[in-house]
N, C-alpha and C positions, 0 to 999 in steps of 0.2 A: 503722970509719970508711970501709970500702969502699963501702957504700951511699951515704953522704953525698958521698964523693969523686966517684963516677961520676955521681951525681945533680947535683952542682954542675957537673961538666963538661957534662952534658946541658943544664942551664939556661943556662950561658954560651954554648954553641953555639947553643941555641935563641934566645937574645937576639941573637946575631950574625945568625942567620937572619932574625929579624923586622926587624932594622935594614936588611938588604939588600932584603927584600920591601917595606919602607916606602920605600926609595930608588926602587924600580922602579914601585910601584903607588900610593904616597902614602897618604893617609887620606881617601878619598872614595868615589865610586861603584865604582871598580874594586876597591879593597881590601875594600869591603863584600861584594862578590860572592864573593871568595876566603874571607873570614871565614865566610860562610854555608855554603860548600861544605866547608870544613875542619872546622867545628864539628859538622856533622851526624853523621858517624860517631863523633865523640867523645861525643855524647849517649849512644849505646848502649854505647860502650866503658866509660863511667863507671857505667852501670847494670849491665851484664852482666859486664864484665871486671874492673875495679878496684873495683867497688862490691859488689853483692849476692853475686856468685860467690865472690870471695876472702874476704869477711867470713864466709861460711858454710862454704866448702870448706877453707880452711887449718886452722881448729880441728879439723874432722872428720878431715882427712888426718893432721895432726900427732898427734891422739889415737890414730888407728889405727896409725900408725907406732910410737908409744910402747908401745901395749898389745899389738899383734899382730905387729909386725915388718914388714920391708921387703916380703915377698911379698904379704901382705894389702893393704898400703898401695898397692903397685904395681897390683894388680888393680883397686882402687877408683879410683885416679887415671886409669888407662887408660879405664875405663868412662865416667867423668865427661867426659874430654876428647873421646871419640868422640861422646857424646850432645850435648855442647856444639857440636861441629862441625856436626852435623846441624841443630840448631836455628838456628845462625847462618847457615848456607847458605840456609835457608828465609826468614829475615828479610831477607837481602840481596836475594834474588830478588823478594820482595814489594815491598820499598822501591824497587827499580829501576823496576818498572812503574808505581808510584804516586808517583814522585818529584816530578812537577810539583805535584800537589795538596799534598804534604807541604811543599814549598818555599813555596808560596803561604801556607800556614798559619803557617809559622815566620817569614816575612818579609813580612807583609801591608803594611808601609809602603814596600816597594820599588816602583819603577816596573815596567811590564810587561817592558821590555827586561832589567832587572836580574833579575827573577824567572826569565826564560827562560835567561839566562846561568848563574845559580846552579843551576838544574835540570840543565843540561848537565854542569857540573863536578861536581855532587853524584853524578851517575850514575857518574862515574869514581872518586870518593873512597869510595863506599859499600863497595867491596871491602876497604878498609882496616879496616872494622868486623870482618869475619871474621878477618883476620890478627891484629889487636891483641888481640882477646878470647882467641884461642888462646894468644898470647904471655903474656897475663895469667894464664891457667890454668896453663901450664907454669911460669911464674915462681913461682906459689904453691907448686907441688911443690918447686921448687929451694929456695925460702926455708925450707920445712919441713925440708929436709936441710941447712940452714945454708949453702947455696950462694947467696950474695947478689951476687957480682960480675957474673955474666952477665946476670941480669935488669936490673940497674942500667945496665950497659954497653949493653944493647939500646936503651934510650931515647936514649943519646948517639949511637949509630950512625945512628939515624933522621935526626938533624940533620946528620950528615956527608953522607948521601945528598942531603938538601935543598941543602946548600951546593955540592955538585958540580953539581946541576941548575941552581941559581941563577947560579953563576959560570961554569959551563962551557957552558950551553945558552941560558939566558934572554936574554943580550945579543944573541943572533943570530936570535931568532925574534920574530914580531909578537905572537902570542898567549901572553903571559907567564904568565897564570893556568893555562893548560893544562900548562905545564912544572911548575908547583907541584903540580897535581893528580896527575900521573903520578909525580912524585918521592915523594909520600906513599905511593903504592901500592908502588913499588919499595922504599922504605924499610921498609914493613911486611914484605915478603918477606925482606929482610936481617935484620930483627929476629927473625923466626921462626926463621931459620937459626941465629942466635947462641944462642938459648935451647935449640933442638933439639939442637945439638951438645953444649952443657953437660949436657943431660938424658941424652944417650947416655953421657956420661963419668961420670955419677953412679951410685949404687947402684940407682936406680929402673930397673925393667925394663918397658918398654912392651909391652902385649899387644893385638894387633888382634883385637877380638871384637865381637859384636853386643851392645850394651848392654841389660841387662834392668832393669826397674823393680823392684828388690828393696828390702829394708828400708833399706839404706844410701842408695840413691838417693832413696827417699821421705823419709828424714830430711834429706837435703840440700835437697830441694825445700821441706820445711816450714820449714827455717831460712832458705832464700833468699826465701821469700814476703815476710816483713816487710822484708827487705833490698831486694827489688825495688821494693816500695812506697816505701821510704825514699829509695832512689837515684832512683826515678822522680819523686818529689816534688821532689827537689833539682834534677833536670834540667828539670822543668816550671817550677820556680822560675827557672832560667836562661832558659828559653824565653820566659817573660813579660818578663824584663829585656831580652832581645834583641828581642822583638816591640815593646816600648815604644821601645827605642833605634832600631829600624829606621825610625821615623817622623821621625827627625832625620837629615838628610843627613850621612853620615860617622859617625853616632852609634855604630854597631856597631864601627867601626874604632877610634874613640877608646877605647871600653871594652876592646876586644881588646888593643890595644898597651899600655895602662896596666896591664891585668891581667897581661900577660906579665912586667912588671917586679915587680908586686906578688906574683906567684907565686914569685919567686926564693927568698925565705926559707922559704916553705912547701916548695918542692922540696928545698932543702938540708937542712932539719932535720925538718920536720913529717912528710912522707911517709916519710923514712928511718927515723924513730923508730917510726912506725906499722908499717912492714914488719918491723923487727927485733923489736919488742915483742910482736907477736901470737903467734908460735910460742913465745916464751919464757914469756909469761903463761899460755898454754894449758897448758904442761907443769907450771908451778908450781901452778896452780889445780887441775888434775887430780890432783896429788900432795898436795893439802891444805895447801899452803904459802901461805896467804892473806896472812900478814904480809909475806913476801918479795915476793909479787905487789904488795901495796900500796906497798912501798918502791920497786919497779921503776917503777911508774906515777909516783910522786912524783919520783924521780930524773929520769925522762924529762921531766916537766913543768919541773923546775928547769933542766935543760940547754937545753930548748927556749926558755924565756923569756929566758935570757941572750942569745939571738940575736934573738928576736922583738921584744922591747921596744926595743932600740937601732935595729933595722930600721924599726920603726914611726915612731920619732922622725925618723930620717934621711929616710925617704920623705916624711913630712908636711912637713918644713921645706924640703926640696930638690926637691919634686915636679916643678915646671916646669923648673928647670935640668937635672934628670936626663933628662927626656923630650926636651928640645931637644938636649942633648949627644949622646944615644944615637941619635936618629932623624932629626934635621934633615939634609936633603940630597936632591937629586934632586926627586922629586915630593912629598916630605914637607917642607912649609914651616914657618917659624917659628910662624905662627898655629896650625897643626895641633899642633905641639909644646906650645904653651901650653894648648890645649884638652885634650890628653891628660894634661898635668900636673895639671889641675884634677880629672880623674877619679882619677888616682893618689893625690892627697891624700885624697880621700874613701875610696878603697879601703884606704889605709894604716891607718886607724883600726881596721879589723878584722883586721889582720895577726896579732897575738897570738892572737886567737880562732880563726882558720883553723888555726894550727899546734897549739894546745892541743887542738882537736877531734880531730885525728888520734891524739894520744896517749891521750886519754880514751876514745875509741871502742874502742880495742884492749882496754880493760878489760871492756867489755860483750861484744865478739865472742869473747874468750877463754873467757867463761862460756857460750858458745853462746846468748847473749841478743841477738837482732837486733831484737826487738820494741820494746824501750825506746828505743834510738836512733832507730828509725823514728818513734815518737810525737813525740820531741823535734824531729826534722827537719821533720815536718809542721807543727808549731807555728811553728818559725822560718821555714819557707817561706811560711806564710800571712802572717807579719809582713812578709816581703820583698815579696811580691806586692802587699799592701795599700799599702805605702810607695811601690813603683814606680808604681802606679796614681795615688796621690795626687800624686806628682811630675809625672806626665803631665798630670793635671787642672789643676795649678797652672801648669806651665811650657809646656804644649802641645808643639809641636815646636821650641821655641826653643833658644838656644845652650847652656843649662845643663841640659838634660834628661839628658845622659850623667852629669853629676855626681849628680843625684838618684838615678839607678839604682845607681850605685856606692855611694853613702851608704846606700841601702836594704840592699844586700848586707852591708855592714859591721855595721849595727845587728842584722840577723838573725843574723849570726855570733855576736855577743855573747849574744843570747837563747839560742842553742843551747848555748853554753858554760855559762851559768848552770844550765840544765836538766841537762846532762851531769854537772856537778860535784855537783849536788844528788843525783842518782841514785847516783853512786859513793860519796858520803859515807854514804848510807843503807845501802849494802852493806858499809861498812867498808873500802873499797878506795881511799879518798882522804881525807886530812886536811890540807887547805890552810888554814893559819892566817894571821893578819895578818902574822906574822913572815916568812912565805913571800914576800909581796909587798914588804915593806920592805927586804929584802936586795938588791933590784934598784935601790933608790933611794939606798942608803947610799954 
């Protein structure tokens, strides 16, 4: 429960952070600018850091650790980390110089002033991309050594840094968004420090060397390819949603704040189970223990649904009161709370799907199969994009556009789950019967 405990702490602190940001920025033009600057580095983090890299790297590293020992695994982990650092540095430099064009593409519904502001702050936050992706790689190594505490705590410490900046600096300066941007960067440095210290205390031995493109690195690249496409499609999916929402004043903020609440169950149980299951399933499948692997996936699904289904019902029924109670105050008005509540209600429908996906995907990644989830993600992304565009064509930039975008995400989430479960069932790694679902309603 270490992972879930620290992840829960991180989500709670993150929620407090968003409550304070909403108090100071509200849910309009100023908060839209911050959301755009904050989400840009997270696009690449989810593609390179928590997405394709870990899905491909953790099974390979865990397998090498199991078969060849700490020495060989340390050499492999060191080479991957150094090569990743070089790639990330190049991406950050390129993005910095082309940031205005990138921002215009991602937020075409913004006014000229909002685009220029978002560009300025994105040039600050882009450095977080480098930091958090290295944190994700180091966390993958620690997880393979069954050291889960530090990686989970690192995400909580980011929110502590944010709270220090918001409470200690923001009330005394005029440009409050700049405080948030620099808090993100400082937080990334602290996060890297936390996992680096834990890595030095583990049996992993970092070696500074020039990375060579050998068989292991090529294998990682081949496995990452489908994962990059899959994660890239997912992020393009989000880009389309943000692009559509940017045409509604405050639309990006409504989706952002409601999604923060919606992500609580996912953060508490979904991500935690995915992190713990991946190295465990890898070892079981490599040892030929398929029945034990199947049981681990089904146990994970059972525990996840015991939280996900009540969370879905609670958020759907109490969506507006939750958002008003959490965020109303300062620049965040009652009307904004109601609008965010509408989006939360639509998001809540997909809550069990988001959580189950984390558990199911581990079954594919442990088998070094990144292509199948990629195909399923692409199908669900197409569904989401089509539904977002349909919502925009029907609602225009009216008051319910943010609800249409949120509902599209939920529907696409369930499409993904149907496909993932079908694939695992064909492999004999999942056997979910009607009795599985009825026990949650008894």
